[in-house]
C-alpha positions as CSV (number, residue, x, y, z in Angstrom):
1,X,-16.6,5.0,-4.6
2,X,-15.2,8.4,-4.7
3,X,-14.8,9.8,-7.8
4,X,-12.2,13.1,-5.9
5,X,-10.1,10.1,-4.3
6,X,-7.0,8.7,-5.8
7,X,-7.4,5.7,-4.4
8,X,-10.7,5.4,-5.9
9,X,-9.3,6.9,-9.0
10,X,-6.9,2.8,-8.8
11,X,-4.6,4.9,-11.2
12,X,-1.8,2.4,-12.5
13,X,0.9,4.4,-12.4
14,X,3.2,2.2,-10.7
15,X,3.9,-1.6,-11.1
16,X,0.7,-3.7,-9.8
17,X,1.7,-6.9,-7.4
18,X,-2.5,-8.0,-6.6
19,X,-5.6,-7.1,-7.7
20,X,-9.0,-8.9,-6.6
21,X,-12.3,-8.3,-5.9
22,X,-11.6,-6.3,-2.1
23,X,-8.2,-4.4,-2.6
24,X,-4.8,-3.4,-4.8
25,X,-1.7,-3.7,-4.1
26,X,1.0,-2.0,-6.2
27,X,4.1,0.7,-5.4
28,X,3.1,3.5,-3.7
29,X,4.3,6.3,-6.2
30,X,6.2,8.0,-3.8
31,X,8.0,6.3,-1.3
32,X,8.4,2.9,-3.3
33,X,7.1,0.3,-1.1
34,X,3.6,-2.2,-1.7
35,X,0.7,-0.5,-0.4
36,X,-2.4,-2.4,-0.8
37,X,-5.6,-0.4,-1.4
38,X,-9.4,-1.4,0.2
39,X,-11.5,-1.0,-2.6
40,X,-14.7,0.5,-0.7
41,X,-14.0,3.7,0.3
42,X,-13.5,5.0,4.0
43,X,-11.6,3.9,6.8
44,X,-12.9,1.1,8.7
45,X,-12.9,-2.4,6.4
46,X,-14.7,-4.6,7.6
47,X,-12.0,-7.0,9.5
48,X,-12.5,-10.3,6.9
49,X,-11.5,-8.2,3.9
50,X,-9.1,-5.8,6.2
51,X,-7.3,-10.0,7.3
52,X,-7.5,-10.9,3.1
53,X,-6.0,-7.2,2.7
54,X,-2.8,-7.9,5.4
55,X,-2.3,-11.4,4.1
56,X,-1.8,-10.4,0.1
57,X,0.1,-7.3,1.2
58,X,2.4,-9.8,3.7
59,X,2.7,-12.1,0.3
60,X,3.6,-9.5,-2.1
61,X,5.8,-7.8,1.1
62,X,8.2,-10.3,1.2
63,X,8.9,-11.3,-2.4
64,X,9.8,-7.5,-2.7
65,X,10.8,-6.5,0.5
66,X,11.8,-9.5,2.3
67,X,11.8,-8.6,6.3
68,X,9.1,-5.7,6.8
69,X,6.2,-3.9,8.5
70,X,3.5,-2.8,8.0
71,X,2.5,1.2,8.3
72,X,-1.7,2.2,8.2
73,X,-0.8,5.5,9.7
74,X,-2.7,7.4,6.1
75,X,-0.6,9.9,6.0
76,X,-1.3,11.8,2.9
77,X,-5.6,10.0,2.3
78,X,-6.9,9.5,5.7
79,X,-10.3,8.8,4.1
80,X,-9.5,5.6,1.9
81,X,-8.2,2.2,4.2
82,X,-4.7,1.4,2.9
83,X,-1.2,0.9,3.8
84,X,1.8,0.1,3.4
85,X,4.9,-2.7,3.9
86,X,8.1,-0.7,4.7
87,X,11.1,-2.5,5.0
88,X,12.3,-3.7,8.0
89,X,14.5,-0.7,9.7
90,X,13.0,1.4,7.0
91,X,11.3,3.7,5.6
92,X,11.3,3.7,1.4
93,X,11.4,1.4,-0.5
94,X,14.7,0.9,-3.4
95,X,14.3,4.6,-5.4
96,X,11.6,6.4,-2.6
97,X,11.7,9.2,-0.6
98,X,14.0,12.4,-1.0
99,X,16.6,12.0,-3.5
100,X,15.8,8.1,-4.4
101,X,18.4,7.1,-1.3
102,X,19.0,3.9,0.1
103,X,15.3,3.6,2.1
104,X,16.7,4.5,5.1
C-alpha cells in the first residue's frame, strides 16, 4: 500500500459495484465506466488474482454496459494496476467525459 496513491486510498467517490480481499470495482470518476482496482499496489498482479479481477469486471460491466471491451492502459495512474470496462464502440460511460456526452 502506498499512502500517496489515490487507488490505494480507495475513496468512495462514486458508486461501488463489488469489493473483496483482492479488488474493488467502482465507476471511474472521470469516464463513468466500471473500473476494477487491485488491492495490492503495483502493476503486475499474480495471474490468479488478475483472472479474478477480470471475471468480476466482466460480470459488473455486462450488467452496467452490456457489450463492452476491457481497457487496461493505466493512463493517469501508471503504477497501480486497474482496468476499465468501456462500452462497445465507445470510451466514456453515460455522463462521463468532456461535457458528459454520449460515450463516443
